[in-house]
N, C-alpha and C positions, 0 to 999 in steps of 0.2 A: 486593368485590375481584373482578377479572376475570382469568381465566387464558386466554391466547391460545396455542393450540398452534402451534408453529413448524414450518416446512417443513424437514425434515432431509435431503432429497435434496441431494447435493452439486451445486455449480454445475458446469457444463461447463468443461473446461479452456479457459483463454483469459485475455485481458487485460480488466480491469474498472476503470472510473473509480470511485474510492473516496474517502470522506471519513474522516479520523481522528476518531472520536467520543470515544475515551477512551485515555489512556496512563497505565498504572500500573506500579508496581514490585511484583513478586510473588516469593515464594520457591518454588522448584521443585526437582526432582531434580538439576538442573544448577546449583543455586545461585540467586543473584539474577538475575531476568530482567525485561525490560520487556515488558509485555503491551500490544499494539496492538489496539484494537478498531476495525474498519473497516466502514463501511457502503457498499454498492454504491449509487451515486447516479443511475444512468441505465440505460435498457434494461428488458427484461422482468424482470430480476432486481433492480431497484431496491428498496431496503429490506432486502435480505438482509445479514446480518452475518457478518463473518469475524473470527477471532481469530488473531493471530500473535505469536510471541515472538522476542526478540533479547537477547543478553547486552549489558549496558550498557558496552561497550568503546569507548574513544576512538581505537582503532587505525584509521587511515584506510581500511584494507582490510576492516574489520569490517562485518557486516550492519547493525549499529546505525548506524554513520556513513553508510553508503550510504542507508539508509532515511530518516534525518534530512535528509540532503542532498536526497533526492528530494522530501520534503515541503516543504522550503524552496525547492526549485527552483534550487539553486545549489551549487557546490562549497564545502566547508568548508576553512578555512585552519588550519594547525598553530597551536596556542595559542588558537584561537577557543573561546569558551564559548557554549553554546546553552541557553537556558531551555526545557526540553522541554515545559513547560506551554503554551508559545506555539504548539505544533504542532497542538493540538486544533482541529479545524475546517478544517485544510488538506486540499487535494486531491492525489491522486497516482494513478498507474496500478498496479494490483496484478496481478502475473503469478500466476495460480492454476492449480495442478496437482492431481492426485488421488494419494492415498497409501492403500495398503491397510493397515489396522490388524492387530494380532496376532489379533484375533477375526474377521478376514475382511471387515470393513466398509470401504467406500470413503469417505474423508473429504477435504475440501479442505485444501490447504496453500498458504499464500502463499509462493511461491518467491522473489519479489523485489518491491520497490516501486520504481517508476520515476517520474521527474519528469513533470509534465504535458507534453504535446506542445506545442511552440511552433507557432503557426499558420504554415502555409506562406506564403511571400511570393506575391503575385499574379503570374501569368505575365506576362512582359514583352510589351508590345505590339510587334508588328513595325513597323519604321519604314515609313512611307508612301513608296512609290516613285512619283515623278512621271514620266510618260512624255512 
C-alpha cells in the first residue's frame, strides 16, 4: 500500500477548468447534501482536487440546479428530471475563492460552477474593396 502526501496549499483565487469525478449524497450538519468532487484538468494545478457541497434542491434558483445546468451546458426546464449519475465526467469552470476557517487556516471554496465557454466565432473577414 502506498500513501501519497497531498499538497494542502489552497489554489489561488480564480477560474479553473474542472471535471466532475464523483457525485455522492452525504449527511451533514445541514441535512442531506450532494458532494461534488472536482478535479482541475489543465494548467499548473492539473490533478488538484476540490470538494464542494450543494443541497439537492430542484428550485431553479438553487445552487444545485445552477451547477447541474453548468455541467450539462444548458438551461433546465420545469418538470425536467436529470439522472445525476450521468454528470460524472462532465466538464465545467469552477470559480474558486479562499475562506478562512475558525482555526485561521485558508481553504478553497467553490463559489460557483459555470458552463464551458463556447468558442468565440472567428472574426469576420473584411470585404475586399476593388479600386
